[in-house]
FIMAR-690578 format. One line per 10 residues: number of its first residue (from 1); their letters; for each residue x, y, z of C-alpha. Coordinates in steps of 0.1 Angstrom, whole numbers, always signed. Layout:
NUM> a> X,Y,Z  ...
END
This chain:
1> xxxxxxxxxx> -22,+56,-267  -50,+77,-287  -41,+92,-322  -31,+126,-324  -58,+132,-345  -80,+133,-317  -98,+158,-297  -72,+164,-261  -90,+181,-234  -73,+212,-238
11> xxxxxxxxxx> -93,+220,-271  -123,+220,-246  -116,+232,-212  -129,+229,-179  -167,+236,-190  -167,+218,-224  -153,+189,-203  -182,+193,-179  -206,+197,-207  -194,+170,-231
21> xxxxxxxxxx> -175,+145,-210  -189,+145,-176  -225,+160,-177  -236,+127,-204  -219,+103,-179  -227,+113,-143  -262,+138,-149  -282,+114,-132  -260,+115,-97  -280,+138,-74
31> xxxxxxxxxx> -259,+166,-68  -239,+166,-104  -222,+203,-108  -223,+207,-71  -192,+214,-52  -202,+188,-27  -209,+158,-35  -240,+138,-20  -239,+104,-5  -267,+78,+2
41> xxxxxxxxxx> -289,+88,+29  -280,+70,+59  -318,+54,+71  -302,+31,+99  -280,+37,+122  -249,+36,+117  -210,+46,+113  -193,+61,+85  -154,+53,+73  -137,+67,+45
51> xxxxxxxxxx> -104,+65,+30  -81,+83,+7  -56,+67,-16  -38,+78,-46  -32,+56,-78  +3,+42,-90  +11,+37,-125  +0,+6,-131  +25,-26,-137  -1,-34,-160
61> xxxxxxxxxx> +3,-2,-175  +40,+5,-173  +56,-31,-180  +30,-55,-195  +17,-35,-226  -15,-26,-210  -17,+13,-217  -53,+17,-219  -64,+42,-189  -92,+18,-185
71> xxxxxxxxxx> -66,-2,-161  -57,+28,-143  -93,+41,-135  -104,+3,-127  -67,+5,-101  -78,+38,-87  -110,+21,-77  -101,-11,-60  -76,+7,-40  -98,+30,-19
81> xxxxxxxxxx> -126,+3,-20  -103,-21,-6  -96,-2,+23  -127,+1,+33  -136,-40,+27  -111,-43,+58  -134,-25,+79  -160,-46,+70  -183,-14,+50  -211,-11,+26
91> xxxxxxxxxx> -193,+13,+1  -219,+46,+0  -198,+64,-28  -161,+72,-43  -149,+110,-50  -122,+114,-70  -100,+136,-84  -80,+142,-118  -49,+160,-123  -45,+155,-161
101> xxxxxxxxxx> -22,+168,-188  -40,+188,-214  -28,+173,-242  -50,+142,-227  -75,+129,-253  -111,+127,-247  -111,+93,-254  -85,+87,-232  -103,+104,-204  -133,+87,-211
111> xxxxxxxxxx> -116,+53,-209  -101,+64,-176  -135,+71,-164  -148,+37,-177  -126,+19,-156  -135,+41,-125  -174,+39,-130  -169,-2,-143  -149,-9,-113  -174,+10,-88
121> xxxxxxxxxx> -208,-12,-101  -187,-42,-103  -185,-38,-65  -215,-23,-58  -213,+15,-55  -210,+46,-74  -190,+79,-84  -207,+107,-63  -185,+134,-72  -151,+150,-77
131> xxxxxxxxxx> -127,+176,-94  -109,+174,-125  -77,+198,-134  -51,+204,-155  -11,+203,-147  +18,+174,-152  +25,+147,-144  -12,+127,-143  -22,+119,-106  -54,+102,-94
141> xxxxxxxxxx> -68,+104,-63  -97,+88,-47  -120,+89,-14  -141,+63,-7  -168,+62,+21  -186,+36,+38  -211,+27,+63  -208,+3,+92  -235,-11,+117  -223,+3,+154
151> xxxxxxxxxx> -197,-15,+170  -191,-35,+141  -160,-18,+122  -128,-38,+120  -98,-24,+127  -62,-35,+126  -62,-40,+165  -79,-63,+183  -62,-95,+181  -48,-119,+207
161> xxxxxxxxxx> -20,-145,+208  -35,-178,+192  -59,-162,+169  -57,-174,+133  -46,-150,+98  -67,-161,+72  -57,-147,+39  -89,-138,+21  -94,-137,-21  -68,-153,-50
171> xxxxxxxxxx> -38,-139,-44  -6,-143,-72  -27,-132,-108  -8,-100,-110  +25,-113,-107  +14,-147,-123  +9,-128,-155  +40,-106,-157  +60,-140,-154  +41,-151,-186
181> xxxxxxxxxx> +48,-120,-201  +84,-122,-193  +81,-157,-211  +87,-178,-176  +56,-197,-184  +27,-206,-208  -7,-212,-208  -32,-226,-232  -48,-192,-243  -82,-192,-227
191> xxxxxxxxxx> -58,-195,-194  -33,-170,-200  -63,-148,-207  -81,-149,-177  -47,-147,-155  -43,-119,-175  -79,-104,-171  -74,-108,-131  -45,-92,-131  -59,-58,-152
201> xxxxxxxxxx> -92,-60,-130  -78,-68,-92  -112,-69,-69  -116,-54,-36  -130,-80,-7  -157,-59,+4  -182,-87,+7  -157,-111,+25  -157,-76,+51  -192,-76,+52
211> xxxxxxxxxx> -196,-109,+60  -169,-120,+85  -179,-82,+103  -218,-85,+104  -214,-122,+120  -189,-111,+145  -163,-138,+127  -132,-114,+124  -113,-99,+153  -89,-76,+132
221> xxxxxxxxxx> -86,-73,+93  -60,-54,+66  -61,-58,+27  -27,-66,+17  -21,-38,-4  +20,-37,+1  +27,-73,+4  +10,-102,+27  +45,-97,+47  +40,-58,+53
231> xxxxxxxxxx> +5,-69,+57  +11,-90,+85  +37,-72,+103  +14,-41,+105  -9,-65,+122  +15,-76,+147  +27,-44,+154  -10,-31,+160  -14,-60,+185  +19,-61,+199
241> xxxxxxxxxx> +23,-99,+191  +43,-120,+168  +32,-142,+140  +42,-181,+133  +33,-179,+93  +28,-219,+71  +45,-203,+43  +20,-226,+24  -6,-217,+5  -29,-233,-21
251> xxxxxxxxxx> -29,-214,-54  -57,-216,-79  -46,-236,-105  -37,-211,-139  -14,-192,-110  -4,-227,-94  +9,-238,-132  +25,-205,-137  +47,-207,-107  +56,-244,-112
261> xxxxxxxxxx> +70,-236,-147  +88,-206,-135  +106,-225,-110  +85,-208,-76  +70,-219,-45  +31,-212,-42  +41,-193,-12  +63,-173,-33  +31,-159,-53  +6,-157,-20
271> xxxxxxxxxx> +28,-129,-3  +30,-104,-37  +6,-75,-42  -11,-63,-63  -41,-87,-60  -55,-70,-33  -65,-99,-8  -73,-91,+29  -58,-106,+56  -92,-116,+83
281> xxxxxxxxxx> -80,-121,+122  -103,-149,+135  -101,-168,+169  -92,-205,+164  -130,-221,+172  -145,-196,+146  -116,-202,+111  -143,-232,+101  -176,-208,+108  -155,-180,+87
291> xxxxxxxxxx> -144,-199,+56  -174,-219,+56  -193,-184,+58  -169,-167,+32  -172,-205,+5  -211,-202,+11  -201,-160,-10  -178,-179,-35  -150,-167,-17  -115,-184,-9
301> xxxxxxxxxx> -101,-183,+22  -71,-205,+41  -51,-202,+74  -16,-189,+68  -8,-190,+105  -12,-183,+140  -3,-148,+169  +25,-157,+189  +28,-140,+221  +67,-136,+215
311> xxxxxxxxxx> +68,-109,+188  +87,-131,+163  +75,-131,+128  +85,-162,+114  +79,-187,+85  +78,-225,+76  +77,-253,+101  +114,-244,+110  +106,-210,+125  +128,-193,+101
321> xxxxxxxxxx> +123,-154,+107  +102,-142,+80  +121,-116,+57  +92,-113,+27  +80,-87,+3  +73,-52,+13  +66,-24,-7  +70,+4,+14  +66,+40,+5  +99,+65,+5
331> xxxxxxxxxx> +120,+39,+5  +139,+21,-21  +112,-9,-24  +86,+15,-32  +65,+8,-69  +73,+36,-95  +81,+20,-123  +110,-2,-137  +129,-33,-159  +97,-58,-161
341> xxxxxxxxxx> +125,-86,-152  +145,-66,-126  +112,-63,-108  +102,-97,-107  +137,-107,-94  +131,-81,-70  +97,-91,-59  +100,-127,-63  +140,-138,-59  +157,-162,-76
351> xxx> +131,-191,-82  +136,-224,-62  +107,-244,-66
END
């Protein structure tokens, strides 16, 4: 964290924060300073969608020596934009609320805002408004608003037996970075830096959701926020179906190399949470079209399984019951921080590759 000689939020007070930190940054936002945010005008018929989510302590902050609040700001935006991605929406803006200690330095607050702003810019949107208040502990919450063309919004429901499950994005970077940090694997410095960068700056699959929704190539979708197993299970429950998952996945090469060195199978890292992938459901006859449409946008997608009518969730050619990773709130698996080595074991189990 920053040194103790730097000005703190308690030194400025609410009016000072507004005048010296927020106004220089957001004065160009129409409606800045008002109690309600002004979003982009809807110039064509649209359906509005909105989501609200809080940001937990990022793994990279608490366990991997990355205390910069920039990462928390980036993750706050990603978490909310990822929920919009699962609907196929175009983001209109983000409204963020920050509860921060009076002892927070102005520099640390600015780094938090930098993370939110940079992530929004990366995803083609911006902060539209919000609130800042003092309190303990730090709490970061945002609401993302988006729009869909009428009738195109993706939901968790809409799948049928025989539909295919596509995993969209490049999973495994967060836990590959954790394995590198824990000394279980090594990579040349450029590859190591890229894994760490991807772990610190996960990307919501907004473009993928929009492409699939606009072309009618997805029947349902859900982002991977609590692990691939939890996502597939939720989709099965929403549709009254089961799923036969292959248990196979081709990781990006640096992540695959970390898996090999650490003794894990590629699917072990593919099923983790923290990379904000998307599971899209496509009809069997649309899989090739969907993957080609995504590939044209530089987006990776792989088929990982099929919905079944028997409500069982299995993995692998032997159709074993899948007992996968699932971060679940209000349970022992909910992420609230832990020793990194213990957490890796809880997430990935014992090496078996």
